[in-house]
PyMOL Python script that loads the backbone (N, CA, C, O; Angstrom):
from pymol import cmd

cmd.read_pdbstr("""\
ATOM      1  N   MET A   1     -10.539  18.021  -0.831  1.00  0.00           N
ATOM      2  CA  MET A   1      -9.809  17.645  -2.155  1.00  0.00           C
ATOM      3  C   MET A   1     -11.245  17.638  -3.226  1.00  0.00           C
ATOM      4  O   MET A   1     -10.948  17.127  -4.306  1.00  0.00           O
ATOM      5  N   ILE A   2     -12.468  18.016  -3.165  1.00  0.00           N
ATOM      6  CA  ILE A   2     -13.352  17.915  -4.161  1.00  0.00           C
ATOM      7  C   ILE A   2     -12.986  19.070  -5.295  1.00  0.00           C
ATOM      8  O   ILE A   2     -12.863  20.173  -4.763  1.00  0.00           O
ATOM      9  N   GLY A   3     -12.778  19.078  -6.761  1.00  0.00           N
ATOM     10  CA  GLY A   3     -12.958  19.371  -7.907  1.00  0.00           C
ATOM     11  C   GLY A   3     -11.269  19.765  -8.051  1.00  0.00           C
ATOM     12  O   GLY A   3     -10.725  20.671  -8.683  1.00  0.00           O
ATOM     13  N   LYS A   4     -10.791  18.857  -7.323  1.00  0.00           N
ATOM     14  CA  LYS A   4      -9.170  19.400  -7.685  1.00  0.00           C
ATOM     15  C   LYS A   4      -8.737  17.897  -7.833  1.00  0.00           C
ATOM     16  O   LYS A   4      -9.207  17.035  -7.091  1.00  0.00           O
ATOM     17  N   SER A   5      -7.659  17.564  -8.997  1.00  0.00           N
ATOM     18  CA  SER A   5      -6.935  16.739  -9.277  1.00  0.00           C
ATOM     19  C   SER A   5      -6.005  15.714  -8.045  1.00  0.00           C
ATOM     20  O   SER A   5      -5.432  16.262  -7.104  1.00  0.00           O
ATOM     21  N   TYR A   6      -5.983  14.415  -8.213  1.00  0.00           N
ATOM     22  CA  TYR A   6      -5.457  14.161  -6.612  1.00  0.00           C
ATOM     23  C   TYR A   6      -3.823  14.823  -6.776  1.00  0.00           C
ATOM     24  O   TYR A   6      -3.377  15.554  -5.891  1.00  0.00           O
ATOM     25  N   LEU A   7      -3.263  14.582  -7.624  1.00  0.00           N
ATOM     26  CA  LEU A   7      -1.768  14.913  -8.163  1.00  0.00           C
ATOM     27  C   LEU A   7      -1.600  16.789  -7.420  1.00  0.00           C
ATOM     28  O   LEU A   7      -0.820  17.045  -6.502  1.00  0.00           O
ATOM     29  N   GLU A   8      -2.408  17.725  -8.012  1.00  0.00           N
ATOM     30  CA  GLU A   8      -2.371  18.608  -7.190  1.00  0.00           C
ATOM     31  C   GLU A   8      -2.450  18.622  -5.564  1.00  0.00           C
ATOM     32  O   GLU A   8      -1.721  19.426  -4.981  1.00  0.00           O
ATOM     33  N   VAL A   9      -3.309  17.762  -4.797  1.00  0.00           N
ATOM     34  CA  VAL A   9      -2.792  17.753  -3.600  1.00  0.00           C
ATOM     35  C   VAL A   9      -1.726  17.016  -2.941  1.00  0.00           C
ATOM     36  O   VAL A   9      -1.038  17.525  -2.057  1.00  0.00           O
ATOM     37  N   PHE A  10      -1.571  15.747  -3.387  1.00  0.00           N
ATOM     38  CA  PHE A  10      -0.264  14.631  -3.618  1.00  0.00           C
ATOM     39  C   PHE A  10       0.374  14.433  -4.407  1.00  0.00           C
ATOM     40  O   PHE A  10       0.279  13.368  -5.018  1.00  0.00           O
ATOM     41  N   PRO A  11       1.613  15.697  -4.840  1.00  0.00           N
ATOM     42  CA  PRO A  11       2.375  15.659  -6.224  1.00  0.00           C
ATOM     43  C   PRO A  11       3.323  14.493  -5.732  1.00  0.00           C
ATOM     44  O   PRO A  11       4.140  14.225  -6.613  1.00  0.00           O
ATOM     45  N   GLU A  12       3.479  13.661  -4.518  1.00  0.00           N
ATOM     46  CA  GLU A  12       4.451  12.624  -4.783  1.00  0.00           C
ATOM     47  C   GLU A  12       3.728  11.780  -5.445  1.00  0.00           C
ATOM     48  O   GLU A  12       4.308  11.185  -6.354  1.00  0.00           O
ATOM     49  N   LEU A  13       2.232  11.463  -5.195  1.00  0.00           N
ATOM     50  CA  LEU A  13       1.888  10.204  -6.124  1.00  0.00           C
ATOM     51  C   LEU A  13       2.281  10.204  -6.837  1.00  0.00           C
ATOM     52  O   LEU A  13       2.591   9.026  -7.015  1.00  0.00           O
ATOM     53  N   LYS A  14       2.935  11.292  -8.373  1.00  0.00           N
ATOM     54  CA  LYS A  14       3.614  10.855  -9.686  1.00  0.00           C
ATOM     55  C   LYS A  14       4.285   9.760  -9.737  1.00  0.00           C
ATOM     56  O   LYS A  14       4.997   9.336  -8.826  1.00  0.00           O
ATOM     57  N   SER A  15       4.144   9.364 -10.540  1.00  0.00           N
ATOM     58  CA  SER A  15       5.218   7.823 -10.714  1.00  0.00           C
ATOM     59  C   SER A  15       5.147   6.831  -9.968  1.00  0.00           C
ATOM     60  O   SER A  15       6.187   6.470  -9.417  1.00  0.00           O
ATOM     61  N   THR A  16       4.368   6.369  -9.818  1.00  0.00           N
ATOM     62  CA  THR A  16       4.029   5.336  -7.774  1.00  0.00           C
ATOM     63  C   THR A  16       2.892   4.244  -8.530  1.00  0.00           C
ATOM     64  O   THR A  16       1.835   4.372  -9.148  1.00  0.00           O
ATOM     65  N   PRO A  17       3.301   3.716  -8.327  1.00  0.00           N
ATOM     66  CA  PRO A  17       2.017   2.361  -8.145  1.00  0.00           C
ATOM     67  C   PRO A  17       0.738   2.532  -7.397  1.00  0.00           C
ATOM     68  O   PRO A  17      -0.174   1.718  -7.543  1.00  0.00           O
ATOM     69  N   ILE A  18       0.591   3.995  -6.265  1.00  0.00           N
ATOM     70  CA  ILE A  18      -0.358   4.427  -6.110  1.00  0.00           C
ATOM     71  C   ILE A  18      -1.535   5.193  -6.645  1.00  0.00           C
ATOM     72  O   ILE A  18      -2.710   5.170  -6.280  1.00  0.00           O
ATOM     73  N   GLU A  19      -0.748   6.105  -7.912  1.00  0.00           N
ATOM     74  CA  GLU A  19      -1.172   6.525  -9.733  1.00  0.00           C
ATOM     75  C   GLU A  19      -1.783   5.691  -9.926  1.00  0.00           C
ATOM     76  O   GLU A  19      -3.007   5.565  -9.931  1.00  0.00           O
ATOM     77  N   GLU A  20      -0.634   4.712 -10.192  1.00  0.00           N
ATOM     78  CA  GLU A  20      -1.874   3.641 -11.197  1.00  0.00           C
ATOM     79  C   GLU A  20      -3.124   2.736 -10.627  1.00  0.00           C
ATOM     80  O   GLU A  20      -3.798   1.972 -11.319  1.00  0.00           O
ATOM     81  N   LYS A  21      -3.260   2.933  -9.488  1.00  0.00           N
ATOM     82  CA  LYS A  21      -4.273   2.505  -9.185  1.00  0.00           C
ATOM     83  C   LYS A  21      -5.541   3.343  -8.802  1.00  0.00           C
ATOM     84  O   LYS A  21      -6.723   3.088  -8.570  1.00  0.00           O
ATOM     85  N   ILE A  22      -5.080   3.996  -8.826  1.00  0.00           N
ATOM     86  CA  ILE A  22      -6.061   5.734  -9.224  1.00  0.00           C
ATOM     87  C   ILE A  22      -6.359   5.295 -10.394  1.00  0.00           C
ATOM     88  O   ILE A  22      -7.385   4.676 -10.673  1.00  0.00           O
ATOM     89  N   ASN A  23      -5.078   5.729 -11.476  1.00  0.00           N
ATOM     90  CA  ASN A  23      -5.350   5.778 -13.069  1.00  0.00           C
ATOM     91  C   ASN A  23      -6.627   4.300 -12.857  1.00  0.00           C
ATOM     92  O   ASN A  23      -7.597   4.548 -13.573  1.00  0.00           O
ATOM     93  N   GLN A  24      -6.713   3.662 -12.497  1.00  0.00           N
ATOM     94  CA  GLN A  24      -7.218   2.084 -12.642  1.00  0.00           C
ATOM     95  C   GLN A  24      -9.199   2.296 -12.518  1.00  0.00           C
ATOM     96  O   GLN A  24     -10.218   2.133 -13.189  1.00  0.00           O
ATOM     97  N   VAL A  25      -8.781   2.715 -11.295  1.00  0.00           N
ATOM     98  CA  VAL A  25     -10.328   3.411 -10.781  1.00  0.00           C
ATOM     99  C   VAL A  25     -11.020   4.179 -11.866  1.00  0.00           C
ATOM    100  O   VAL A  25     -12.128   3.772 -12.217  1.00  0.00           O
ATOM    101  N   LEU A  26     -10.525   5.199 -12.421  1.00  0.00           N
ATOM    102  CA  LEU A  26     -10.580   6.164 -12.875  1.00  0.00           C
ATOM    103  C   LEU A  26     -10.959   5.912 -14.619  1.00  0.00           C
ATOM    104  O   LEU A  26     -11.447   6.742 -15.387  1.00  0.00           O
ATOM    105  N   SER A  27     -10.591   4.628 -14.888  1.00  0.00           N
ATOM    106  CA  SER A  27     -10.841   3.751 -16.036  1.00  0.00           C
ATOM    107  C   SER A  27     -11.525   2.804 -16.315  1.00  0.00           C
ATOM    108  O   SER A  27     -11.964   2.500 -17.424  1.00  0.00           O
ATOM    109  N   ASP A  28     -11.659   2.273 -15.317  1.00  0.00           N
ATOM    110  CA  ASP A  28     -12.457   1.076 -15.140  1.00  0.00           C
ATOM    111  C   ASP A  28     -13.310   1.182 -13.928  1.00  0.00           C
ATOM    112  O   ASP A  28     -12.770   1.254 -12.824  1.00  0.00           O
ATOM    113  N   PRO A  29     -14.201   1.191 -14.014  1.00  0.00           N
ATOM    114  CA  PRO A  29     -15.949   1.097 -12.513  1.00  0.00           C
ATOM    115  C   PRO A  29     -15.882   0.594 -11.652  1.00  0.00           C
ATOM    116  O   PRO A  29     -16.492   0.832 -10.610  1.00  0.00           O
ATOM    117  N   LYS A  30     -14.852  -0.529 -11.935  1.00  0.00           N
ATOM    118  CA  LYS A  30     -15.068  -2.136 -10.892  1.00  0.00           C
ATOM    119  C   LYS A  30     -14.183  -1.084  -9.763  1.00  0.00           C
ATOM    120  O   LYS A  30     -13.431  -0.148 -10.036  1.00  0.00           O
ATOM    121  N   PRO A  31     -14.612  -1.663  -8.340  1.00  0.00           N
ATOM    122  CA  PRO A  31     -13.744  -0.522  -7.115  1.00  0.00           C
ATOM    123  C   PRO A  31     -12.805  -1.423  -6.938  1.00  0.00           C
ATOM    124  O   PRO A  31     -13.019  -2.577  -7.308  1.00  0.00           O
ATOM    125  N   ILE A  32     -11.518  -1.048  -6.304  1.00  0.00           N
ATOM    126  CA  ILE A  32     -10.370  -1.486  -5.791  1.00  0.00           C
ATOM    127  C   ILE A  32     -10.556  -1.642  -4.201  1.00  0.00           C
ATOM    128  O   ILE A  32     -11.601  -1.396  -3.600  1.00  0.00           O
ATOM    129  N   ASP A  33      -9.571  -2.014  -3.731  1.00  0.00           N
ATOM    130  CA  ASP A  33      -9.725  -2.647  -2.555  1.00  0.00           C
ATOM    131  C   ASP A  33      -7.969  -3.105  -2.242  1.00  0.00           C
ATOM    132  O   ASP A  33      -7.857  -4.301  -1.972  1.00  0.00           O
ATOM    133  N   TYR A  34      -6.744  -2.376  -2.250  1.00  0.00           N
ATOM    134  CA  TYR A  34      -5.911  -3.205  -1.729  1.00  0.00           C
ATOM    135  C   TYR A  34      -5.030  -1.991  -0.527  1.00  0.00           C
ATOM    136  O   TYR A  34      -5.385  -0.877  -0.141  1.00  0.00           O
ATOM    137  N   GLU A  35      -3.343  -3.111  -0.095  1.00  0.00           N
ATOM    138  CA  GLU A  35      -2.720  -2.709   0.579  1.00  0.00           C
ATOM    139  C   GLU A  35      -1.369  -2.093   0.479  1.00  0.00           C
ATOM    140  O   GLU A  35      -0.687  -2.999   0.001  1.00  0.00           O
ATOM    141  N   MET A  36      -0.358  -0.732   0.720  1.00  0.00           N
ATOM    142  CA  MET A  36       0.226  -0.822   0.050  1.00  0.00           C
ATOM    143  C   MET A  36       1.002   0.081   0.405  1.00  0.00           C
ATOM    144  O   MET A  36       0.494   1.202   0.446  1.00  0.00           O
ATOM    145  N   TYR A  37       2.496  -0.040   0.792  1.00  0.00           N
ATOM    146  CA  TYR A  37       3.328   0.245   2.010  1.00  0.00           C
ATOM    147  C   TYR A  37       4.107   2.187   0.600  1.00  0.00           C
ATOM    148  O   TYR A  37       4.573   2.112  -0.537  1.00  0.00           O
ATOM    149  N   PHE A  38       3.926   3.190   1.269  1.00  0.00           N
ATOM    150  CA  PHE A  38       3.999   4.481   0.468  1.00  0.00           C
ATOM    151  C   PHE A  38       5.670   4.869   1.058  1.00  0.00           C
ATOM    152  O   PHE A  38       5.669   5.447   2.145  1.00  0.00           O
ATOM    153  N   PRO A  39       6.867   4.638   0.523  1.00  0.00           N
ATOM    154  CA  PRO A  39       8.097   5.183   1.042  1.00  0.00           C
ATOM    155  C   PRO A  39       8.366   6.423   2.241  1.00  0.00           C
ATOM    156  O   PRO A  39       8.796   6.365   3.393  1.00  0.00           O
ATOM    157  N   PRO A  40       7.746   7.911   1.108  1.00  0.00           N
ATOM    158  CA  PRO A  40       7.651   9.123   1.725  1.00  0.00           C
ATOM    159  C   PRO A  40       7.282   9.381   2.782  1.00  0.00           C
ATOM    160  O   PRO A  40       7.603  10.374   3.434  1.00  0.00           O
ATOM    161  N   ALA A  41       6.299   8.220   3.211  1.00  0.00           N
ATOM    162  CA  ALA A  41       5.313   9.122   4.160  1.00  0.00           C
ATOM    163  C   ALA A  41       5.713   7.685   5.370  1.00  0.00           C
ATOM    164  O   ALA A  41       5.190   7.608   6.481  1.00  0.00           O
ATOM    165  N   GLN A  42       6.878   6.516   4.742  1.00  0.00           N
ATOM    166  CA  GLN A  42       6.825   5.749   6.012  1.00  0.00           C
ATOM    167  C   GLN A  42       6.270   4.307   6.417  1.00  0.00           C
ATOM    168  O   GLN A  42       6.768   3.385   7.062  1.00  0.00           O
ATOM    169  N   ARG A  43       4.840   4.508   5.677  1.00  0.00           N
ATOM    170  CA  ARG A  43       3.557   4.328   6.536  1.00  0.00           C
ATOM    171  C   ARG A  43       2.752   3.432   5.402  1.00  0.00           C
ATOM    172  O   ARG A  43       2.927   3.670   4.207  1.00  0.00           O
ATOM    173  N   TRP A  44       1.784   2.299   5.886  1.00  0.00           N
ATOM    174  CA  TRP A  44       1.051   2.003   5.277  1.00  0.00           C
ATOM    175  C   TRP A  44      -0.122   2.128   5.282  1.00  0.00           C
ATOM    176  O   TRP A  44      -0.770   2.418   6.288  1.00  0.00           O
ATOM    177  N   TYR A  45      -0.565   1.943   4.222  1.00  0.00           N
ATOM    178  CA  TYR A  45      -2.182   2.106   3.582  1.00  0.00           C
ATOM    179  C   TYR A  45      -3.418   1.639   3.054  1.00  0.00           C
ATOM    180  O   TYR A  45      -3.638   1.679   1.844  1.00  0.00           O
ATOM    181  N   GLN A  46      -4.526   1.044   4.164  1.00  0.00           N
ATOM    182  CA  GLN A  46      -4.665   0.554   2.825  1.00  0.00           C
ATOM    183  C   GLN A  46      -6.049   1.216   1.994  1.00  0.00           C
ATOM    184  O   GLN A  46      -6.740   2.109   2.484  1.00  0.00           O
ATOM    185  N   THR A  47      -6.261   0.684   0.843  1.00  0.00           N
ATOM    186  CA  THR A  47      -6.729   2.265  -0.137  1.00  0.00           C
ATOM    187  C   THR A  47      -7.984   1.412  -0.357  1.00  0.00           C
ATOM    188  O   THR A  47      -8.034   0.189  -0.229  1.00  0.00           O
ATOM    189  N   GLN A  48      -9.007   2.242  -0.713  1.00  0.00           N
ATOM    190  CA  GLN A  48     -10.452   1.563  -1.128  1.00  0.00           C
ATOM    191  C   GLN A  48     -10.592   2.942  -2.501  1.00  0.00           C
ATOM    192  O   GLN A  48      -9.907   3.963  -2.563  1.00  0.00           O
ATOM    193  N   GLY A  49     -11.723   2.492  -3.482  1.00  0.00           N
ATOM    194  CA  GLY A  49     -12.034   3.343  -4.841  1.00  0.00           C
ATOM    195  C   GLY A  49     -12.991   3.079  -5.458  1.00  0.00           C
ATOM    196  O   GLY A  49     -13.482   1.978  -5.705  1.00  0.00           O
ATOM    197  N   TYR A  50     -13.367   4.276  -5.795  1.00  0.00           N
ATOM    198  CA  TYR A  50     -14.824   3.562  -6.078  1.00  0.00           C
ATOM    199  C   TYR A  50     -15.217   4.966  -7.454  1.00  0.00           C
ATOM    200  O   TYR A  50     -15.406   6.147  -7.162  1.00  0.00           O
ATOM    201  N   ALA A  51     -15.242   4.568  -8.455  1.00  0.00           N
ATOM    202  CA  ALA A  51     -15.811   5.376  -9.984  1.00  0.00           C
ATOM    203  C   ALA A  51     -17.165   6.400  -9.131  1.00  0.00           C
ATOM    204  O   ALA A  51     -18.007   5.905  -8.382  1.00  0.00           O
ATOM    205  N   THR A  52     -17.085   7.672  -9.440  1.00  0.00           N
ATOM    206  CA  THR A  52     -18.256   8.572  -9.656  1.00  0.00           C
ATOM    207  C   THR A  52     -18.461   9.064 -10.976  1.00  0.00           C
ATOM    208  O   THR A  52     -17.734   9.101 -11.968  1.00  0.00           O
ATOM    209  N   ARG A  53     -19.968   9.539 -10.682  1.00  0.00           N
ATOM    210  CA  ARG A  53     -19.268  10.491 -11.924  1.00  0.00           C
ATOM    211  C   ARG A  53     -18.710  11.653 -12.174  1.00  0.00           C
ATOM    212  O   ARG A  53     -18.628  12.393 -13.154  1.00  0.00           O
ATOM    213  N   GLU A  54     -18.295  11.663 -10.947  1.00  0.00           N
ATOM    214  CA  GLU A  54     -16.954  13.392 -11.417  1.00  0.00           C
ATOM    215  C   GLU A  54     -15.573  12.728 -11.568  1.00  0.00           C
ATOM    216  O   GLU A  54     -14.591  13.080 -12.222  1.00  0.00           O
ATOM    217  N   GLY A  55     -15.853  11.327 -10.522  1.00  0.00           N
ATOM    218  CA  GLY A  55     -14.250  11.153 -11.151  1.00  0.00           C
ATOM    219  C   GLY A  55     -14.439   9.846 -10.447  1.00  0.00           C
ATOM    220  O   GLY A  55     -15.131   8.901 -10.827  1.00  0.00           O
ATOM    221  N   ALA A  56     -13.460   9.973  -8.975  1.00  0.00           N
ATOM    222  CA  ALA A  56     -13.578   8.976  -8.245  1.00  0.00           C
ATOM    223  C   ALA A  56     -13.223   9.199  -6.820  1.00  0.00           C
ATOM    224  O   ALA A  56     -12.493  10.155  -6.561  1.00  0.00           O
ATOM    225  N   LEU A  57     -13.819   8.129  -5.491  1.00  0.00           N
ATOM    226  CA  LEU A  57     -14.206   8.484  -4.228  1.00  0.00           C
ATOM    227  C   LEU A  57     -12.598   7.729  -3.835  1.00  0.00           C
ATOM    228  O   LEU A  57     -12.563   6.560  -4.220  1.00  0.00           O
ATOM    229  N   LEU A  58     -11.502   8.132  -3.255  1.00  0.00           N
ATOM    230  CA  LEU A  58     -10.478   7.523  -2.588  1.00  0.00           C
ATOM    231  C   LEU A  58     -10.599   7.212  -1.057  1.00  0.00           C
ATOM    232  O   LEU A  58     -11.319   7.989  -0.431  1.00  0.00           O
ATOM    233  N   ILE A  59     -10.289   6.680  -0.693  1.00  0.00           N
ATOM    234  CA  ILE A  59     -10.649   6.070   0.865  1.00  0.00           C
ATOM    235  C   ILE A  59      -9.550   5.394   1.277  1.00  0.00           C
ATOM    236  O   ILE A  59      -9.428   4.197   1.019  1.00  0.00           O
ATOM    237  N   PHE A  60      -8.644   6.069   1.950  1.00  0.00           N
ATOM    238  CA  PHE A  60      -7.048   5.444   2.057  1.00  0.00           C
ATOM    239  C   PHE A  60      -7.260   5.505   4.609  1.00  0.00           C
ATOM    240  O   PHE A  60      -7.805   6.137   5.513  1.00  0.00           O
ATOM    241  N   ARG A  61      -6.334   4.321   4.349  1.00  0.00           N
ATOM    242  CA  ARG A  61      -6.622   4.396   5.898  1.00  0.00           C
ATOM    243  C   ARG A  61      -5.419   3.727   6.163  1.00  0.00           C
ATOM    244  O   ARG A  61      -5.140   2.700   5.545  1.00  0.00           O
ATOM    245  N   ASP A  62      -4.510   4.305   7.207  1.00  0.00           N
ATOM    246  CA  ASP A  62      -3.568   4.584   8.039  1.00  0.00           C
ATOM    247  C   ASP A  62      -3.705   3.312   7.897  1.00  0.00           C
ATOM    248  O   ASP A  62      -4.714   2.873   7.345  1.00  0.00           O
ATOM    249  N   ILE A  63      -2.151   2.001   8.635  1.00  0.00           N
ATOM    250  CA  ILE A  63      -3.001   0.116   8.694  1.00  0.00           C
ATOM    251  C   ILE A  63      -1.131  -0.145   9.239  1.00  0.00           C
ATOM    252  O   ILE A  63      -0.642  -1.256   9.443  1.00  0.00           O
ATOM    253  N   THR A  64      -0.463   1.041   9.358  1.00  0.00           N
ATOM    254  CA  THR A  64       1.076   0.944   9.586  1.00  0.00           C
ATOM    255  C   THR A  64       1.181   0.188  10.987  1.00  0.00           C
ATOM    256  O   THR A  64       1.850  -0.839  10.872  1.00  0.00           O
ATOM    257  N   ALA A  65       0.601   0.461  12.558  1.00  0.00           N
ATOM    258  CA  ALA A  65       0.526   0.021  13.299  1.00  0.00           C
ATOM    259  C   ALA A  65       0.114  -1.657  13.545  1.00  0.00           C
ATOM    260  O   ALA A  65       0.579  -2.560  14.241  1.00  0.00           O
ATOM    261  N   ARG A  66      -1.056  -1.529  12.541  1.00  0.00           N
ATOM    262  CA  ARG A  66      -1.482  -3.278  12.079  1.00  0.00           C
ATOM    263  C   ARG A  66      -0.263  -3.747  11.430  1.00  0.00           C
ATOM    264  O   ARG A  66       0.246  -4.706  12.009  1.00  0.00           O
ATOM    265  N   LYS A  67       0.153  -3.467  10.716  1.00  0.00           N
ATOM    266  CA  LYS A  67       1.381  -3.921  10.242  1.00  0.00           C
ATOM    267  C   LYS A  67       2.517  -4.345  10.613  1.00  0.00           C
ATOM    268  O   LYS A  67       3.349  -5.078  10.079  1.00  0.00           O
ATOM    269  N   SER A  68       2.461  -3.752  11.685  1.00  0.00           N
ATOM    270  CA  SER A  68       3.613  -3.873  12.539  1.00  0.00           C
ATOM    271  C   SER A  68       3.693  -4.586  13.165  1.00  0.00           C
ATOM    272  O   SER A  68       4.773  -5.135  13.380  1.00  0.00           O
ATOM    273  N   GLN A  69       2.299  -5.000  13.906  1.00  0.00           N
ATOM    274  CA  GLN A  69       1.934  -5.892  14.799  1.00  0.00           C
ATOM    275  C   GLN A  69       2.269  -7.644  13.898  1.00  0.00           C
ATOM    276  O   GLN A  69       2.420  -8.598  14.661  1.00  0.00           O
ATOM    277  N   SER A  70       2.340  -7.870  12.641  1.00  0.00           N
ATOM    278  CA  SER A  70       2.040  -8.347  12.718  1.00  0.00           C
ATOM    279  C   SER A  70       2.823  -9.080  11.955  1.00  0.00           C
ATOM    280  O   SER A  70       2.596 -10.171  11.433  1.00  0.00           O
ATOM    281  N   ALA A  71       4.660  -7.773  11.892  1.00  0.00           N
ATOM    282  CA  ALA A  71       5.745  -8.687  11.495  1.00  0.00           C
ATOM    283  C   ALA A  71       6.725  -8.609  11.722  1.00  0.00           C
ATOM    284  O   ALA A  71       7.522  -9.455  11.318  1.00  0.00           O
TER     285      ALA A  71
END
""", "prot")
cmd.dss("prot")
cmd.show_as("cartoon", "prot")
cmd.util.cbc("prot")
cmd.orient("prot")
């Protein structure tokens, strides 16, 4: 994704809570760490985000199996 907008790669994120968190990282240099269900993929993700000079570093981990075990 280097050099591309996240919406170019993941257009389904438009107007979602995930987009709100990504924009939070881009506007505020504080790191974020949260878990969120993403209905289009029917998956749970842990997301960490960090501001960089070029934009943001986002790390997504699929935690669906862990969430299924705890339910």
